[in-house]
RODO-2510 file (C-alpha; in nm, 4 decimals, decimal comma):
residues 305
     n   res          X          Y          Z
     1     x     0,0000     0,0000     0,0000
     2     x     0,1391     0,3403    -0,0982
     3     x     0,2150     0,6225     0,1444
     4     x    -0,0608     0,8329    -0,0129
     5     x    -0,3209     0,5606     0,0521
     6     x    -0,2061     0,5226     0,4145
     7     x    -0,2372     0,8967     0,4681
     8     x    -0,5848     0,8921     0,3147
     9     x    -0,6971     0,6128     0,5505
    10     x    -0,5643     0,8023     0,8537
    11     x    -0,7569     1,1133     0,7516
    12     x    -1,0749     0,9074     0,7104
    13     x    -1,0384     0,7570     1,0594
    14     x    -0,9865     1,0991     1,2120
    15     x    -1,2832     1,2437     1,0267
    16     x    -1,5382     0,9735     1,1118
    17     x    -1,3958     0,8083     1,4245
    18     x    -1,3220     1,1284     1,6117
    19     x    -1,6550     1,2739     1,5089
    20     x    -1,8404     0,9781     1,6582
    21     x    -1,6638     1,0126     1,9941
    22     x    -1,6488     1,3896     1,9978
    23     x    -1,6811     1,5681     2,3306
    24     x    -1,9848     1,7628     2,2155
    25     x    -2,1836     1,4505     2,1241
    26     x    -2,0815     1,2656     2,4381
    27     x    -2,1554     1,5537     2,6724
    28     x    -2,5076     1,6032     2,5421
    29     x    -2,5966     1,2443     2,6350
    30     x    -2,4313     1,2242     2,9771
    31     x    -2,5233     1,3172     3,3316
    32     x    -2,3945     1,6691     3,3972
    33     x    -2,3973     1,9262     3,6759
    34     x    -2,7216     2,1253     3,6734
    35     x    -2,9492     1,8376     3,5723
    36     x    -3,2378     1,6885     3,7684
    37     x    -3,3890     1,3446     3,7314
    38     x    -3,3808     0,9905     3,8667
    39     x    -3,0929     0,7469     3,9144
    40     x    -3,2029     0,3902     3,8475
    41     x    -2,9897     0,0896     3,9354
    42     x    -3,0271    -0,2483     3,7696
    43     x    -2,8604    -0,5861     3,7409
    44     x    -2,6649    -0,6126     3,4140
    45     x    -2,9479    -0,5403     3,1665
    46     x    -2,9398    -0,1624     3,1183
    47     x    -3,1412    -0,1602     2,7946
    48     x    -3,4318    -0,3505     2,9478
    49     x    -3,4023    -0,1390     3,2618
    50     x    -3,4398     0,1776     3,0543
    51     x    -3,7524     0,0435     2,8835
    52     x    -3,9061    -0,0582     3,2168
    53     x    -3,8190     0,2788     3,3669
    54     x    -3,9908     0,4716     3,0869
    55     x    -4,3057     0,2597     3,1229
    56     x    -4,3181     0,2864     3,5013
    57     x    -4,2407     0,6583     3,5163
    58     x    -4,4843     0,7450     3,2378
    59     x    -4,7658     0,5483     3,4043
    60     x    -4,7370     0,7310     3,7354
    61     x    -4,6472     1,0699     3,5856
    62     x    -4,9791     1,0661     3,4003
    63     x    -5,1555     1,0060     3,7320
    64     x    -4,9869     1,3075     3,8919
    65     x    -4,9463     1,5486     3,6014
    66     x    -5,1777     1,4238     3,3276
    67     x    -5,0816     1,3055     2,9765
    68     x    -4,7678     1,4494     2,8224
    69     x    -4,8491     1,7172     2,5653
    70     x    -4,6213     1,7727     2,2671
    71     x    -4,6838     2,0747     2,0467
    72     x    -4,5777     2,0953     1,6861
    73     x    -4,4356     2,4158     1,5494
    74     x    -4,6036     2,4678     1,2146
    75     x    -4,5902     2,8171     1,0724
    76     x    -4,9072     2,9461     0,9076
    77     x    -4,9236     3,0822     0,5546
    78     x    -5,0051     3,4284     0,6863
    79     x    -4,6811     3,4276     0,8873
    80     x    -4,4870     3,3377     0,5737
    81     x    -4,6488     3,6196     0,3770
    82     x    -4,5660     3,8696     0,6510
    83     x    -4,2066     3,7458     0,6611
    84     x    -4,1693     3,8167     0,2895
    85     x    -4,2747     4,1767     0,3430
    86     x    -4,0461     4,2266     0,6436
    87     x    -3,6814     4,3097     0,6301
    88     x    -3,4599     3,9998     0,5832
    89     x    -3,2762     4,0469     0,9160
    90     x    -3,6005     4,0833     1,1096
    91     x    -3,7445     3,7730     0,9430
    92     x    -3,4349     3,5689     1,0292
    93     x    -3,4463     3,6776     1,3935
    94     x    -3,8131     3,5873     1,4097
    95     x    -3,7473     3,2425     1,2645
    96     x    -3,4633     3,1765     1,5101
    97     x    -3,6893     3,2748     1,8008
    98     x    -3,9604     3,0378     1,6746
    99     x    -3,7114     2,7518     1,6445
   100     x    -3,5827     2,8132     1,9970
   101     x    -3,9376     2,8181     2,1330
   102     x    -4,0123     2,4980     1,9445
   103     x    -3,7057     2,3291     2,0939
   104     x    -3,8230     2,4153     2,4447
   105     x    -4,1706     2,2778     2,3823
   106     x    -4,0390     1,9523     2,2381
   107     x    -3,8369     1,8591     2,5482
   108     x    -3,9767     1,5300     2,6724
   109     x    -4,0631     1,4512     3,0318
   110     x    -3,8074     1,1717     3,0434
   111     x    -3,4764     1,1364     2,8640
   112     x    -3,2325     0,8487     2,9234
   113     x    -2,8700     0,9571     2,9636
   114     x    -2,5431     0,7804     3,0351
   115     x    -2,4834     0,8013     3,4103
   116     x    -2,1111     0,7287     3,3893
   117     x    -2,1343     0,4026     3,5872
   118     x    -2,2189     0,0436     3,5007
   119     x    -2,5651    -0,0850     3,5931
   120     x    -2,6874     0,2684     3,6620
   121     x    -2,8957     0,4772     3,4237
   122     x    -2,9959     0,8390     3,4633
   123     x    -3,3397     0,9544     3,3518
   124     x    -3,3433     1,3304     3,3089
   125     x    -3,6789     1,4846     3,4006
   126     x    -3,8496     1,8008     3,2779
   127     x    -4,1363     1,9987     3,4329
   128     x    -4,1981     1,7662     3,7282
   129     x    -4,0720     1,6947     4,0803
   130     x    -3,8694     1,3745     4,0682
   131     x    -3,8784     1,3192     4,4466
   132     x    -4,2572     1,3499     4,4532
   133     x    -4,2941     1,1130     4,1562
   134     x    -4,0632     0,8431     4,2976
   135     x    -4,2308     0,8592     4,6391
   136     x    -4,5706     0,8225     4,4712
   137     x    -4,4503     0,5119     4,2831
   138     x    -4,3043     0,3464     4,5928
   139     x    -4,6079     0,4338     4,8026
   140     x    -4,8364     0,2599     4,5539
   141     x    -4,6092    -0,0450     4,5207
   142     x    -4,5832    -0,0735     4,8993
   143     x    -4,9598    -0,0562     4,9396
   144     x    -5,0639    -0,2845     4,6519
   145     x    -4,7656    -0,5252     4,6705
   146     x    -4,7942    -0,5512     4,2926
   147     x    -4,4634    -0,6150     4,1135
   148     x    -4,4247    -0,3933     3,8067
   149     x    -4,0611    -0,4422     3,7078
   150     x    -3,8137    -0,7252     3,6682
   151     x    -3,4714    -0,5651     3,6323
   152     x    -3,5049    -0,2273     3,8072
   153     x    -3,3595    -0,2361     4,1579
   154     x    -3,3582     0,1115     4,3145
   155     x    -3,5054     0,4441     4,2054
   156     x    -3,3323     0,7444     4,3601
   157     x    -3,4588     1,0959     4,2844
   158     x    -3,2022     1,3624     4,1985
   159     x    -3,3281     1,7116     4,2810
   160     x    -2,9877     1,8781     4,2808
   161     x    -2,6418     1,8266     4,1312
   162     x    -2,3023     1,9837     4,1875
   163     x    -1,9338     1,9103     4,1319
   164     x    -1,8161     1,6063     4,3266
   165     x    -1,5511     1,7768     4,5378
   166     x    -1,5954     1,8190     4,9107
   167     x    -1,5724     2,1991     4,9057
   168     x    -1,8258     2,2259     4,6215
   169     x    -2,0608     1,9795     4,7900
   170     x    -2,0595     2,1614     5,1247
   171     x    -2,1090     2,4975     4,9543
   172     x    -2,4010     2,3657     4,7484
   173     x    -2,5647     2,1798     5,0382
   174     x    -2,5521     2,4870     5,2626
   175     x    -2,8370     2,6354     5,0596
   176     x    -2,9913     2,3147     4,9273
   177     x    -3,0716     2,1681     5,2721
   178     x    -3,2315     2,4822     5,4181
   179     x    -3,5977     2,3962     5,3350
   180     x    -3,5780     2,0833     5,5519
   181     x    -3,3261     2,1582     5,8248
   182     x    -3,2883     2,5334     5,8782
   183     x    -3,4533     2,6862     6,1866
   184     x    -3,7465     2,6693     6,2565
   185     x    -3,7499     2,3426     6,0570
   186     x    -3,5874     2,0385     6,2140
   187     x    -3,5976     1,6606     6,1729
   188     x    -3,4275     1,3349     6,2547
   189     x    -3,2129     1,2249     5,9628
   190     x    -2,9521     0,9918     5,8203
   191     x    -2,7046     1,0299     5,5338
   192     x    -2,6891     0,7657     5,2583
   193     x    -2,3614     0,8158     5,0700
   194     x    -2,2234     0,6135     4,7800
   195     x    -1,9446     0,6881     4,5313
   196     x    -1,8985     0,5224     4,1923
   197     x    -1,5931     0,5675     3,9695
   198     x    -1,4662     0,8315     4,2103
   199     x    -1,1745     0,7793     4,4469
   200     x    -1,1067     1,1330     4,5710
   201     x    -1,3995     1,1418     4,8166
   202     x    -1,3717     0,9586     5,1473
   203     x    -1,7065     0,8396     5,2778
   204     x    -1,6513     0,9171     5,6461
   205     x    -1,5196     1,2673     5,5772
   206     x    -1,8128     1,3556     5,3507
   207     x    -2,0721     1,2258     5,5983
   208     x    -1,9035     1,4087     5,8860
   209     x    -1,8961     1,7394     5,6965
   210     x    -2,2630     1,7098     5,5925
   211     x    -2,3698     1,6194     5,9472
   212     x    -2,1815     1,9226     6,0785
   213     x    -2,3576     2,1421     5,8248
   214     x    -2,7017     2,0083     5,9230
   215     x    -2,6190     2,0707     6,2887
   216     x    -2,5321     2,4338     6,2132
   217     x    -2,8631     2,4874     6,0318
   218     x    -3,0476     2,3846     6,3486
   219     x    -2,8972     2,2158     6,6588
   220     x    -3,2288     2,0322     6,7069
   221     x    -3,1604     1,8191     6,3980
   222     x    -3,0636     1,4748     6,5261
   223     x    -2,9123     1,1692     6,3599
   224     x    -3,1324     0,8581     6,3633
   225     x    -2,9992     0,5508     6,1842
   226     x    -3,2989     0,3311     6,2724
   227     x    -3,6088     0,5159     6,1574
   228     x    -3,5265     0,8740     6,0498
   229     x    -3,7859     1,1201     5,9272
   230     x    -3,5624     1,2258     5,6372
   231     x    -3,2717     1,0737     5,4465
   232     x    -3,0109     1,2819     5,2659
   233     x    -2,9102     1,0827     4,9576
   234     x    -2,5652     1,1653     4,8182
   235     x    -2,4651     0,9681     4,5072
   236     x    -2,1300     1,0525     4,3482
   237     x    -2,0615     0,9332     3,9932
   238     x    -1,7287     1,0425     3,8485
   239     x    -1,7221     1,4232     3,8816
   240     x    -2,0953     1,4747     3,9468
   241     x    -2,2636     1,4662     4,2873
   242     x    -2,6370     1,3834     4,2828
   243     x    -2,8390     1,4924     4,5860
   244     x    -3,1916     1,4625     4,7220
   245     x    -3,3771     1,4620     5,0534
   246     x    -3,6432     1,1914     5,0811
   247     x    -3,8867     1,0571     5,3374
   248     x    -3,9885     0,6976     5,4180
   249     x    -3,6476     0,5695     5,3052
   250     x    -3,6496     0,2882     5,5609
   251     x    -4,0189     0,2056     5,5155
   252     x    -3,9744     0,1728     5,1388
   253     x    -3,6678    -0,0517     5,1719
   254     x    -3,4094     0,2072     5,0644
   255     x    -3,6268     0,2877     4,7616
   256     x    -3,5846    -0,0630     4,6228
   257     x    -3,8806    -0,1497     4,3987
   258     x    -3,8129    -0,5241     4,4282
   259     x    -3,8061    -0,5273     4,8079
   260     x    -4,0936    -0,2860     4,8683
   261     x    -4,3499    -0,5236     4,7118
   262     x    -4,2579    -0,8095     4,9448
   263     x    -4,4877    -0,8828     5,2361
   264     x    -4,3744    -0,7263     5,5612
   265     x    -4,2448    -0,9854     5,8057
   266     x    -4,3669    -0,8992     6,1573
   267     x    -4,0788    -0,8441     6,3938
   268     x    -4,0873    -1,0176     6,7321
   269     x    -4,2327    -0,7946     6,9995
   270     x    -3,9360    -0,6989     7,2127
   271     x    -4,1569    -0,5793     7,4996
   272     x    -4,3536    -0,9028     7,5134
   273     x    -4,0345    -1,1063     7,4975
   274     x    -3,8892    -0,9013     7,7802
   275     x    -4,2010    -0,9522     7,9947
   276     x    -4,1943    -1,3276     7,9298
   277     x    -3,8266    -1,3363     8,0195
   278     x    -3,8865    -1,1471     8,3436
   279     x    -4,1788    -1,3746     8,4352
   280     x    -3,9704    -1,6859     8,3734
   281     x    -3,6838    -1,5438     8,5765
   282     x    -3,9133    -1,4638     8,8705
   283     x    -4,0636    -1,8115     8,8582
   284     x    -3,7191    -1,9700     8,8586
   285     x    -3,6168    -1,7638     9,1627
   286     x    -3,9382    -1,8560     9,3433
   287     x    -3,8841    -2,2248     9,2698
   288     x    -3,5272    -2,1961     9,3974
   289     x    -3,6494    -2,0390     9,7235
   290     x    -3,9070    -2,3134     9,7760
   291     x    -3,6397    -2,5750     9,7114
   292     x    -3,4135    -2,4113     9,9703
   293     x    -3,6983    -2,4130    10,2244
   294     x    -3,7605    -2,7820    10,1638
   295     x    -3,3899    -2,8573    10,2122
   296     x    -3,3826    -2,6617    10,5386
   297     x    -3,6860    -2,8526    10,6672
   298     x    -3,5223    -3,1851    10,5847
   299     x    -3,1974    -3,0798    10,7559
   300     x    -3,3917    -2,9642    11,0654
   301     x    -3,5796    -3,2932    11,0976
   302     x    -3,2557    -3,4880    11,0633
   303     x    -3,0953    -3,2947    11,3503
   304     x    -3,3972    -3,3513    11,5782
   305     x    -3,3694    -3,7230    11,5255
***
């Protein structure tokens, strides 16, 4: 093969290969700072998980917000006639404005993006509250015990995102957490932290800094790892930190859609067990006393003889 042919092949690879993996294309389909949505974990089958997620989210979103409405941007003939009479620059500006407005209207409720981690997908949401939607889904699943997915594991709302560095996280959370924890508001809480494809954040340090921040907002805020009123979810994926504050995290099995539909197993009543234990202990002591009395009587009779 000649040198000219080799050079031609190299140029072709650069033109098409680099274009396919360009930063602009990749960035538009990835989780980024500033987005809101839902993190969904699955077990190996991301494509099926995405399909299930769209079906499940759409079903419950229609219950809360009604059917999704998509408007088409079709210019009327009268608009075209007016544009011909207008100055060219004015007409172009008007057309650009119409296209921009059309782009805004065509944004879908749910858009699947690359989360940056295996077995995790990110569904970007528009014009809805992801925490309210996810809680509504889990509440219904918990009540009906009806299984509606096979590969989805957990659904975690993302109502805020920031850069995944400790200083940025603390700065962002200072304002983000105010609606729940700033005086006069207060609550018992726990922090659920997980990092994926990120090694620069140490779990204990992050949790300690967030707990200190919550304490400053209101000293009455108390940590409760058993049954907290609120859970601060902090999910770090690469350089993006996803945050939300949710309720019923323990009740809804850490927002696991597979676990929440299982029948609740009644826990043994600790109080009853304690009472039974005390009763048994008292009976044993009483029996021991009676035995001692009997022994003393026998010893006394023996001495008299």
